C-alpha positions as CSV (number, residue, x, y, z in Angstrom):
1,M,54.8,54.4,104.6
2,Q,56.3,56.9,102.2
3,W,56.0,60.6,103.0
4,L,56.6,63.8,101.2
5,L,58.7,66.4,103.1
6,F,58.4,70.0,101.9
7,L,60.9,72.6,103.0
8,H,60.9,76.3,102.1
9,Q,62.6,79.5,102.7
10,L,60.8,82.7,101.9
11,P,62.2,86.3,101.4
12,P,61.1,89.1,103.7
13,D,59.3,90.8,100.7
14,P,56.7,90.7,99.4
15,A,55.1,90.4,102.9
16,Y,52.0,88.7,101.6
17,L,53.9,85.7,100.2
18,R,54.3,84.1,103.6
19,A,50.6,84.4,104.4
20,K,49.8,83.0,100.9
21,I,52.0,80.0,101.3
22,M,50.7,79.3,104.8
23,R,47.1,79.4,103.5
24,C,48.0,77.0,100.7
25,L,49.7,74.6,103.2
26,N,46.6,74.6,105.4
27,Q,44.4,74.0,102.4
28,L,46.5,71.0,101.4
29,G,46.2,69.6,104.9
30,A,50.0,69.5,105.4
31,L,51.4,68.6,108.9
32,P,53.9,71.1,110.3
33,V,56.8,69.2,111.8
34,K,59.2,72.1,112.3
35,N,59.5,75.7,111.2
36,S,59.2,75.7,107.3
37,A,59.0,71.9,107.2
38,Y,55.7,70.1,106.3
39,L,54.7,66.5,105.6
40,L,52.0,64.9,103.5
41,P,51.5,61.2,102.8
42,A,53.0,60.4,99.5
43,N,50.6,59.8,96.5
44,E,50.1,61.2,93.1
45,Q,47.8,64.0,94.2
46,T,49.9,65.2,97.1
47,R,53.0,65.1,95.0
48,E,51.3,67.3,92.4
49,D,50.1,69.6,95.2
50,F,53.6,70.1,96.7
51,E,55.1,70.5,93.2
52,W,52.6,73.3,92.5
53,L,53.4,75.0,95.8
54,H,57.2,74.7,95.0
55,R,56.5,76.7,91.9
56,E,54.5,79.3,93.9
57,V,57.5,79.8,96.2
58,A,60.0,80.0,93.4
59,Q,57.9,82.6,91.6
60,G,57.7,84.7,94.8
61,G,61.6,84.8,95.0
62,G,61.9,82.0,97.6
63,E,63.4,78.5,97.7
64,A,61.7,75.2,98.2
65,W,62.8,71.5,98.3
66,L,60.7,68.4,98.1
67,F,61.8,65.0,99.3
68,Q,60.1,61.6,99.5
69,C,61.2,59.9,102.7
70,E,60.3,57.4,105.5
71,P,60.8,58.1,109.2
72,M,64.0,56.7,110.7
73,A,64.0,57.9,114.3
74,G,61.9,60.1,116.5
75,L,58.6,59.5,114.7
76,S,56.9,56.3,113.5
77,D,54.4,56.1,110.7
78,E,51.6,55.6,113.3
79,A,52.8,58.6,115.4
80,I,52.7,60.8,112.2
81,S,49.3,59.5,111.2
82,E,48.0,60.2,114.7
83,Q,49.2,63.8,114.4
84,F,47.4,64.2,111.2
85,R,44.2,62.8,112.9
86,Q,44.5,65.3,115.7
87,L,44.9,68.1,113.3
88,R,41.8,67.2,111.3
89,A,39.8,66.3,114.6
90,A,40.2,69.9,115.6
91,D,38.9,71.1,112.3
92,F,35.9,68.7,112.6
93,R,35.1,70.1,116.1
94,A,35.1,73.6,114.8
95,L,32.9,72.7,111.9
96,A,30.5,70.9,114.2
97,G,30.3,74.0,116.4
98,E,29.3,76.1,113.3
99,A,26.7,73.4,112.4
100,R,25.2,73.6,116.0
101,T,24.8,77.3,115.6
102,V,23.1,76.9,112.2
103,L,20.8,74.3,113.7
104,E,19.6,76.6,116.4
105,E,19.0,79.4,113.9
106,I,17.0,77.1,111.6
107,R,15.0,75.8,114.6
108,A,13.9,79.4,115.2
109,A,13.3,80.1,111.5
110,P,13.0,77.0,109.3
111,E,13.0,79.1,106.1
112,K,16.6,80.3,106.8
113,G,19.8,78.5,106.3
114,E,20.1,77.4,102.7
115,G,23.3,79.5,102.1
116,Q,24.8,78.5,105.5
117,I,24.1,74.8,104.8
118,R,25.8,75.1,101.4
119,R,28.9,76.6,103.0
120,L,29.0,74.0,105.7
121,K,28.8,71.2,103.1
122,R,31.4,72.9,101.0
123,R,33.8,73.2,104.0
124,Y,33.1,69.6,104.9
125,D,34.0,68.4,101.4
126,D,37.2,70.4,101.6
127,L,38.0,68.9,105.0
128,R,37.2,65.3,104.0
129,R,39.6,65.7,101.0
130,I,42.5,66.3,103.4
131,D,41.4,63.8,106.1
132,F,44.0,61.3,105.2
133,F,43.7,59.0,108.3
134,Q,40.0,59.0,109.3
135,A,40.1,61.6,112.1
136,P,37.2,61.4,114.6
137,G,34.4,63.9,114.2
138,R,32.7,62.9,111.0
139,E,30.0,61.1,112.8
140,E,29.0,64.1,114.9
141,W,28.9,66.4,111.9
142,E,26.7,63.9,110.0
143,T,24.3,63.7,112.9
144,L,24.1,67.5,113.1
145,M,23.3,67.7,109.4
146,N,20.5,65.2,109.7
147,E,19.0,67.3,112.5
148,I,19.4,70.4,110.4
149,D,17.5,68.7,107.5
150,R,14.7,67.7,109.9
151,A,14.5,71.2,111.3
152,R,14.2,72.7,107.8
153,N,11.4,70.3,106.9
154,A,9.5,71.1,110.1
155,P,6.0,72.8,109.7
156,R,6.4,76.5,108.9
157,Q,5.6,79.1,111.5
158,P,2.3,80.9,111.3
159,A,2.1,84.5,110.1
160,P,3.0,87.2,112.7
161,P,0.4,87.9,115.3
162,G,-2.2,90.4,114.2
163,A,-1.6,89.8,110.5
164,P,-4.6,88.9,108.4
165,A,-5.1,85.2,107.5
166,A,-3.6,84.1,104.1
167,G,-7.0,83.9,102.5
168,E,-8.1,87.4,103.4
169,Y,-6.1,89.3,100.8
170,S,-8.1,90.7,97.9
171,A,-7.5,94.2,96.5
172,R,-6.1,95.4,99.8
173,T,-4.1,98.6,100.3
174,W,-0.5,97.9,101.3
175,V,1.4,100.7,102.9
176,T,5.1,101.3,103.3
177,R,7.7,104.0,103.7
178,Q,8.7,106.4,101.0
179,G,12.0,105.9,99.3
180,V,11.7,102.2,98.6
181,K,14.8,100.1,98.2
182,V,15.5,96.4,97.7
183,D,13.4,94.8,100.5
184,R,10.3,96.9,99.8
185,I,10.6,96.6,96.1
186,A,11.0,92.8,96.3
187,S,8.2,92.6,98.9
188,A,5.8,94.5,96.6
189,W,6.7,92.1,93.7
190,L,6.0,89.1,96.0
191,I,2.7,90.6,97.3
192,R,1.3,91.3,93.8
193,R,2.7,88.1,92.3
194,F,1.7,85.5,94.9
195,I,-0.4,87.0,97.7
196,D,-2.7,89.9,96.5
197,P,-2.7,90.3,92.6
198,A,-5.0,93.4,92.9
199,A,-2.8,95.0,95.6
200,R,-2.7,98.8,95.7
201,F,0.5,100.4,97.1
202,V,0.8,103.6,99.1
203,F,4.1,105.2,100.1
204,V,4.0,107.4,103.2
205,D,5.9,109.5,105.6
206,P,5.9,107.4,108.8
207,Q,5.9,110.6,111.0
208,Q,2.6,111.8,109.3
209,Y,0.9,108.5,108.6
210,Q,-2.3,107.4,110.3
211,H,-3.1,103.8,110.1
212,G,-6.5,102.8,108.4
213,D,-8.5,99.6,109.3
214,R,-8.2,98.0,105.9
215,E,-4.6,98.9,105.3
216,I,-1.7,96.4,105.7
217,R,1.7,97.8,106.5
218,F,5.0,96.3,105.6
219,D,8.6,97.2,106.2
220,M,7.9,100.0,108.6
221,F,7.3,100.7,112.3
222,E,4.5,98.7,113.9
223,A,3.8,97.0,110.5
224,E,1.9,93.7,110.2
225,F,4.9,92.5,108.1
226,T,8.4,93.8,108.8
227,H,11.8,92.6,109.9
228,E,11.6,89.8,112.5
229,G,14.7,88.4,114.2
230,G,17.2,87.7,111.5
231,L,14.7,87.8,108.6
232,C,14.0,90.7,106.3
233,T,10.5,91.7,105.4
234,F,10.5,89.6,102.1
235,E,11.3,86.5,104.2
236,V,8.5,87.2,106.6
237,L,6.0,87.6,103.8
238,L,7.1,84.3,102.4
239,R,5.2,82.6,105.1
240,L,2.0,83.7,103.4
241,V,2.9,81.8,100.4
242,G,2.8,78.5,102.1
243,Q,5.6,76.3,101.0
244,P,7.5,78.5,98.5
245,D,9.3,76.7,95.7
246,A,13.2,76.6,95.5
247,A,13.3,79.4,93.0
248,L,11.3,81.8,95.3
249,A,13.4,80.8,98.3
250,A,16.5,81.6,96.3
251,V,15.1,85.1,95.5
252,G,14.6,85.6,99.2
253,E,18.3,84.8,99.9
254,V,19.4,87.5,97.4
255,V,17.0,90.0,99.0
256,H,18.2,89.0,102.5
257,D,21.9,89.5,101.8
258,I,21.4,92.9,100.0
259,D,19.1,94.2,102.7
260,L,20.7,92.9,105.9
261,K,24.3,92.9,104.5
262,D,25.3,89.9,106.7
263,G,26.6,87.8,103.8
264,Q,24.5,84.8,105.1
265,Y,23.9,83.2,101.7
266,Q,26.6,84.7,99.4
267,R,25.0,83.8,96.0
268,P,27.4,85.1,93.3
269,E,24.7,87.1,91.5
270,T,23.7,89.1,94.6
271,A,26.2,91.9,94.0
272,G,24.8,92.4,90.5
273,I,21.3,92.6,91.7
274,A,22.3,95.1,94.3
275,L,23.9,97.3,91.6
276,L,20.7,97.1,89.5
277,I,18.6,98.1,92.5
278,D,20.9,101.0,93.4
279,G,20.9,102.2,89.7
280,L,17.1,101.9,89.7
281,A,16.9,104.1,92.8
282,R,19.2,106.7,91.2
283,R,17.1,106.8,88.0
284,H,13.7,107.2,89.6
285,G,12.7,109.3,92.6
286,D,9.1,108.0,92.2
287,D,8.4,105.0,94.3
288,L,5.9,103.5,92.0
289,R,8.3,103.6,89.1
290,R,11.0,101.9,91.3
291,M,8.5,99.3,92.3
292,D,7.3,98.6,88.8
293,E,10.7,98.4,87.3
294,G,12.0,96.4,90.2
295,A,9.3,93.8,89.7
296,T,10.8,93.1,86.3
297,I,14.2,92.4,87.9
298,F,12.7,90.0,90.5
299,E,10.4,88.3,88.0
300,S,13.4,87.7,85.7
301,L,15.5,86.4,88.7
302,Y,12.7,84.1,89.7
303,A,12.4,82.7,86.2
304,Q,16.2,82.1,86.0
305,Y,16.1,80.2,89.3
306,G,13.1,78.2,88.1
307,A,15.0,77.2,84.9
308,E,18.0,76.1,87.0
309,A,15.8,74.0,89.3
310,H,14.0,72.4,86.4
311,P,16.3,72.4,83.3
């Protein structure tokens, strides 16, 4: 076999350059054979990758050398290939561990996980691209992804105990805390759009509020619908919609990440929606105004996701 040997020498400054080059070498799947010496199997793509890295080192004030070679002593082609397999096998094991964690979370809440699954698949694609010698571990990952798919398609959980049945909503009074933000604004849009079109909303001080028999509370203490496990209120209310379409589930992912701040789904538009909601709260102290204008934001977002799903 022919191999590409990349050698480099980096200056002490800038300090970030070493971390940048190491990150690039890891992304290329290069095998470290000695300090500042790395191998890749020789082909058109790996040569282009190393040549690009050579320019990065030179632009940072360092030096780099690239050689095409074959092993003469100390290591055979098979020994080098096995080291590559061991390197990628460790990566596959780590990825499978993450997939098992996602599987357990989805078994607890089947509506969760779209963003996590996308990240897992993206990482798998990146890893497969640098798996030059068929490292073990792919089969386990594929089995776990099949289990995740089955768990996501399992029957949805019923509404929380004590909540009214889905067919019982008609012109009900929905109660939540004053000072509505993203989860309550989005939940109110969801309620009026898909659950109770004639809903009436009331905003209360939780310390002064006395619950009425016909009132439904959301996103507040002892509410019929509020945060549950790793779900925000919007996601809990989605259970009343039955099987929400992909566009509605995507809206839920945006609301989840803004409200819980856990970066679970990482949709690129989330930061922009968060800014719009913050600006809305700054413009209006009145909760009903916030809710009405916020409904326009989420209706537009839902329409856009629908168009993407059905171009």
